[in-house]
N, C-alpha and C positions, 0 to 999 in steps of 0.2 A: 491109597485111602482106607481100604478095609483094614490093613495092618495097623494103621494109626488109630482107627476107631477101636479096634480090639485092645490095643495097649492102653488107651485112655479109659476104656470101659473097665479094664483090669484094676486100674488105680481106684476108680469109683467103687468097684465091687468090694475091694478090701475095706474101704471106709464103711460101706454098708454092713458088711459082716461084723466088724467091730462094734458098730452102733447097735445092731440087733443083739449081739452077745451082752451088751450092757443093759439093754432093755429087758432081757429075760433073766438078768442077774447072774449070769455065768461069770461075767467080769464086772468091775466097777470103774467109776471115773478115776479113782485114785490109782488104779492099775495103769491108766494112761499117763499119769504123772511119773510113775516108775519107768515106763517105757521112754518117756521124754528124757529122763535122766540118762538112760542108757544111750539114747541117740546122741545127745549133746556131748557126752563124755567119751563114747566109744565108737559107735558105727559112723557117725558123721565125720569126725576127724580122720578116720581111716579112709572113708570115701573121698574126702578132700585130697589126702595125700596121694591116693591112687590115681585119681582123675587129673590132678594138676601136675603130675610128674612130667618133667621135661619141658615145662612152660618157659618161654623166654619173655622178658620184659621189653616192650616196645612202646611207642607213643600211644597206640590204641589202648594198651593195658592201663597206662597212667590216666588216660581220658576216662576210662570206665570207672576207675577208682574215684576220680573226681565227680563223676556223674552220681555214683552211689552216695557220696558225701553231700553233694549239692542238692539232690532231690529231697533228702531228709530235711536239710536246712530250709528249703523252699516250703515244704509242707508244714514245718514247724511255724514258720512266719505266717503262712496263710491261715492256719488253724488259730493262731493267736489273734490275728486281725478279725477273723469272723466270730470269735468268741469274746471280743473286747468288752462287751456289755455284761458278761456273765461274772459270777463270783470267782475269786482267784483259784479256788480248788478245781472248779469246773474248767477254767482256762487250762490248767495243768493237765486235766484229763484229756481234753481235746488235743493238746500238743503231743501227748504220748500216743494216743490211739489213732490220730490222723496221719502220723508219720511212721516211718519204719516199715520194713518188708520182711516177711517170714520166708527167708530164702532156704536155710538149711533143712528145716522140717517140712517144707512144702514144695518150693520150686525146684530145688536140687534133684529130687527123685525124678521129676518130669524131664529135666534137662539131661540127667544121666541116661535116661532111656531113649530120648528122641534126638539129642544133640551131644553125644559123647565126644570126648577129646577136647577140641578147642572151645566148644560150647560151654563145657564145664569150667574151663580155664577163664573164659570171659566172665562167667557168672561169679567165680571166686573173686575176681578183681573188683567187680561191682559190689560184692558183699563185704569186701574189706572196708570200703567207704561207708557202706550202709551200717556195718557193725560198729564203727566208731561212734555213730550217733545212737542207734537203737539199743546198744548194749551198755550205754553209759552217758553219752553226750546229751541226748534228748531228755533223759530222766533228770539229769542235773539241771538243765535249763528249765524244765517244767516244774521241778521242785523249787527252784528259786522264784518262779512266778507264783506258785501255789502258796508258798509260805516264806516269810522273811527270815524264818529260822533255818531254812535249808539253803545255805550259801553255795554258790557255784565256785568250786576250786579245781584247779588242774589235778590235784592229788585225788580228789573224789572220782573224777572221770577216769583217770589212769587206773586206779584200783579196780573199778568196775569192769573196765575193758580186759585187763590181764587176768581177771578171775574167770574169764570165759575161755574154755579149752579150744573151741572152734576158732576164736579170734587169734589165740596163740598159734594155732596151726596155720592160719592165713598168713601171719607174719613170717612164720618159718618158711612157708612156700615162697613168699615174696623175696626173702633174703636168699634162699637157695637159687631162685630163678635169676636174681640180680647178679649173683656171682657165678652163675652157670655151674652149680654143684648138683650132681645127680644123686638121687636117693638110692642106696644099695638095693639090689634086686631082692635079696631075702626079706628085707623090710617091706618092700612093695608087695611081695607075694602074700605075706601075712595080712597086711593092710587091705589088700584086695579081697581076701577071703572074708574078713570081718565087715568091710564096707559094703559088700554085696547085699547084705541084709538091710541096708539103710532105707531103701525105697519102701520095702514092705512094712518095716517097723514104723516109718514116718506116717504112712497112710493109715495103719492100724491105730496109731496113737491119735490121729485126727478123729477117727470114728469114735474112740472112747471118750474124747474130750468134747465132742460135738454136743451142743445143747440146743433144743428147739423150743424151750419154754420161754415165753416172752412176757415180761412184766409191763403192762400197759403204761404205768407211770413213768417208765424209762424210755418209751418208744420215741419220743421227740428227740431225745439226746442221741439215741442209737441211729435214727434215720439221718440226723444231721452229720454224725460221724461218718456213716457210710457214703452219704452224698458228697462230702468233701473229698473222701478218698477216691471215689469213682470218677467224679467230674474233673478234679484237678490232676488225678492220676492219668486220665485219658489225654489231657492237654500236654503233660510231660512226655508221655509216650509219643505223641505226634511230633513234638519238638525234636526228640532224639531220633526218631525214624526218618524224618524228612529233612532235618537240618544238620545234625551233628556229623562231622566228617570221620566216621569210623567204618570198618568193614561191615558188609551187609549182615553177616552172621552175628557180629557183635550187636548191631542194631536190634536184631530179632531177640537176642538173649536179654538185652536191657528191657525191651517191651514186655517179655515174659516175666522178668523180675519185678517190674512195676505193677504186674497183675497179682502179685502175692497178697495174701491176707494179712491182717494185723499180727504183729509178732506175739509169740507165746509169753514173753516177759511183760507185755503191756498191762495185763491184769494185776500182776504183782507190783509193778511200778505205780500203777494207779492207786492201789491201796497204800503204798508207802508215802504218797504225797497227801493222803488223807481222804481219798475218794473211796467210800466203802459200799456203794450201791451196786446194782446188778448190770449196769450198762457195759462195763468192759467185757464181761463174759458173753453177754448177748451179742454185742458188736463183733466180737471175735468169731463166734459161731456163724453168724450170718455172713461175715466177710469170707469165711471159708467156702460156704456154699456159692457165693458170687464168684470167687476166684476159680473154683473148679470149672464152672461154666465158661468163664472167660478164657482160662488157659486151654481148655479143650478146643474152643473155637480158634484161638490163635495158633495152636499147634497144627491144626488141620490146614490153616492158611499158610503157615511157614514151612512145614515139613515137606 
């Protein structure tokens, strides 16, 4: 228990250090965006390659992929229904920000530290399904709801998905596992060295991007966003944990994944569909704070 608390406190401590450095103007928010670029294109892909090496595809893995996909679709549908009386752009905002899980930049470092090996492999498979939606599918659907000018086409979705390096790496891992092809050891050694910094950089980035300024005019939208995510997220967690027939470790990993905050691309996608107010940034920051608390509690229960 003490070791778990120390590790969890270490993650939070890194976030606090980065937040303080931003407050005293040693670093700026834009530095967090630079770090995010490094994570998404360098350290996270390397961490994925290292931790998912030697994974084999079985029925549980396929189920996890489908859960990642289905959970996003369910949250999209719920957010659309609950915002049906709102204007179209706001409907699109809810669809983008109530669905999707920030796995690579947030949950992955925790799972790497507390559930290495198969835990990371399970998380990767969940995130394949999750990525299909949050890196392109959800945005395309929300865009078609927000504006009749933004048509949903397979080409649009596929282009957005394959422009994401982590998603490309997930596909590579899936194909290698499917055909039982091993990654050469020299490549794994280099990837391991680079990927080792992913956890620290991810937490440091979160601290730099974290905002605590709350615009009162946006609070109703923000609270509704967070309430939908927390309430229906808890229901989905319970269904997976108590009903879905997968190994216990896989159940735990999915529950942790569903505790993830709003994705980092949600704010960008929200602007792209025409929503230019502060709710995406505020919702994202508050969801990070909520997710840290929930993840720490879950890890103490599961580890």
